[in-house]
N, C-alpha and C positions, 0 to 999 in steps of 0.2 A: 475382446475387452475394450471398453470405452471409458474415459473419465473426463469430467469437466473442472475447470478452475477458474474462479472469479478473480478478476484484477481490479483494484481500485486506486493503487499507487503506481508505481514505475511498470508494474505489468501492463498497465493501459497502452504505453508507447513502446514497451521494450519487453516482450514476453520472453525471448531469449531461448526458446525451445521450438522444436518442431511439431507444429499443430495442424490439424484438419479442418476445423472450422472455428469462425469467431462470430459472436453476435454482441450487439451492443444492447445494454438493459440495465436492469436495476435489481437490488434486493432490498426488501422492506425491513423497517424498525431498525436500521442502522444509521450512524452519520459518521462522515469521515472527519477526524480530528488529528491534530499534529502532537501526540503525546508519547511517541516512541522514541527511544534513544537508538541511535545507530552509531557503534563504535568501530565497526571494521569493514565500512563502505565508504560512506560520505562523511565520516566523523571517525574519532579516536576516542580511547577511555578517557584521557584527559580533556577532550574537547568535543564531546559527542554531539552528532546531528541530530535534528528532529525530522522524523519521517511520520508516515501516515500509520493511524490505527482506525478501526472501526468500532465505534462505542454504540451500545445497545440504546436506543430511544424509540419509545414507542410511537408510531406514526411516521417516523423519518423514513426517507428513501435515500439510497446511495448508487449513483449512477457509475457504471464502469464496463468493462468488457470480459466476456466469458469465453474460454478457448476449450476445443474439444480436441482430445488426442485419441485416435483409434487407428487400426490398421495391423494389430500384432503386439504380442507380448513385449517383444523386444522395444519397439517403439514406445511402448507405454512404460516400459521400465526406465529407458533412458531420460525421457521427460520428467518423470516422477523423481529420479535421482538428482537431476538438474534443479528441480524446485526444492527439494529436501536440502540440497547444498546452498543454495541462494536464500532460502528461508531459515538458516540455522539458528537464528537468534530466537526463534518461537518454538516453545516447548510442546505445543499441542497444535492440532488442525481439527476444524469443525466442518460441518455441511449446513448448507443454507438452500433456501428456494430462490430460483432465477426467473425474473419477469422480463421477456424479451419488449424490447420498444413497441409500443403501440397496443400491449397486453397488459390488462390491469386485473381481471377476475380471477384468472386461475394462472398458477405457475407454469412457465415453460419448461422448467427443468427442476428436478429435485435432487438433493444428494450432491450439490456442487461444492466442491473443496474450498475452504479459506483457510489459511494460517493464521493461528492465534496464540496469544499467552492469556491465562484463564485469570479472572478477578476472583477474590475471596467472596465478595459480595456483589455478584453481577447484577441483581436487580437494581441496586442503588449507584452501579458503576465506581464502587469505591475500591480502589486497588491496595492490595497489600505489595508495598514495594520491597519486602523481604523476598516473598516469592516471586515476584515479577521485577526482577532487577532493571529490565530495560523499559518499563513503564515509567516516565518522566512525571505525568500528570499534567493538568492544565496549568498555564501562566498567562499573564498579561500579554496582549497582542505585540506591544513594544518589545518585551523581553524575548519572545518567541523569535521576532524578526532579526532582533540583534544576534542571536544564536544561529540562525539559519544563514545569515549574511556572512558569518565569520567561520562557521565550521568546514573542515575539509577532511578528506581521508583518502585512502589507496585508490578508490575509484571515481573520485572527483569531488566537487564541493557541494555544500548542501543547498546552496542558492540555485544552482542549477536544477536541482530536484523540484523545488517548488515552481521555478518558471517552466520547466518541461511538463509537468504536471498541469498547470494553468493552461498551456498550449493544447495538450492531449484532450483535456475536458472540453475546450473550445472545438476542437476538430471533429469530436463525437456528437456536437451540438447540445452539450448539456453542462455548462459552465457550474461551478460551484462558487457561490457567495464568499464562502470561508477561504477557499483557495485564492481567488481574486482578492480579497481584503489582505490577506497575509502576504501575498506576493507584492502588492503595492506598498505594504509597510517595509517589506525588504528592500524594495527599490529606493525608499526614503533613506533608509540607513546606509546604503552604498552610495547614495549621493549622485552618482553619474555612472554613463555606461563604460567608462574607462577602467572600471574595476571588474568587468567580465559580466556585467548584466545582461541576461537574455532577454529582449524585448517581448511582448504578449505576441506580436505578429510573426516572429521568426525563431525558430530552433527546431532542429530536427536531428540533433546529435544523438547517437545512441550511447547506452551506458558502455564504458571500456573500464578495464582495469582487472586485478586479480579475482578470483572468485572467493567467497567465504570458505572458512575451513571448514571440513566435512563434519558431520555430527551424526548421531544414531538416528535412524528414522523416526518421525513424528507418530505419535499415537492418535489414531483417528477416534474422535468422540463426537457425539451429537449435542451440541450444547447452544440452544438457540439464543442464549442472553451472555455468550462469551463476548469478551472483547477481541477482535481479529485484527491482524496485523499484515501489512503488505509493505516491504520496503521499496 
């Protein structure tokens, strides 16, 4: 048995599970946005953090890393159990095509797993916040930066998330303009490095802290216009 999972948020720098292969590349027709509420990792129910989602957008690409797990049923089971626990805020998972760096015409892999919350109207990316309680939706850059600068949870603070993601994208050679813009706005809010800012050129800390509470396994669906989530 072999499975592949695509990471575009914290999985890029901290997969957290035993994997056999890793490739840098991208998926098509999705873009990274910071519209997901995180209430038990880098935020709380009272003060939620903002973390990554993938929003469907025709013609967009989202760079990240894909991980392969193979070598036996038990190894695959342990990796999947870890991911199900870590991504427990997301009630679905879907599959996407992955394009390795340097390849543009044909997908390198198909059936790559991405964790997600569904939209009622995925074509226009209009969320139903009653169905998707973790979906915050878009906000002005300044408001998102203030939220990210101040939110903290059992596994760390929200600002480290954006700075670590900024560095991870730089390290793989595919910086995200939205991540850079938001990270710089967070730096403005914080005002000085004495408040725990992680500069662009440094930060290699791994995520630490308690795991998410377990949840029943996600149902696998093929939903090419879903919004996908990765904490």
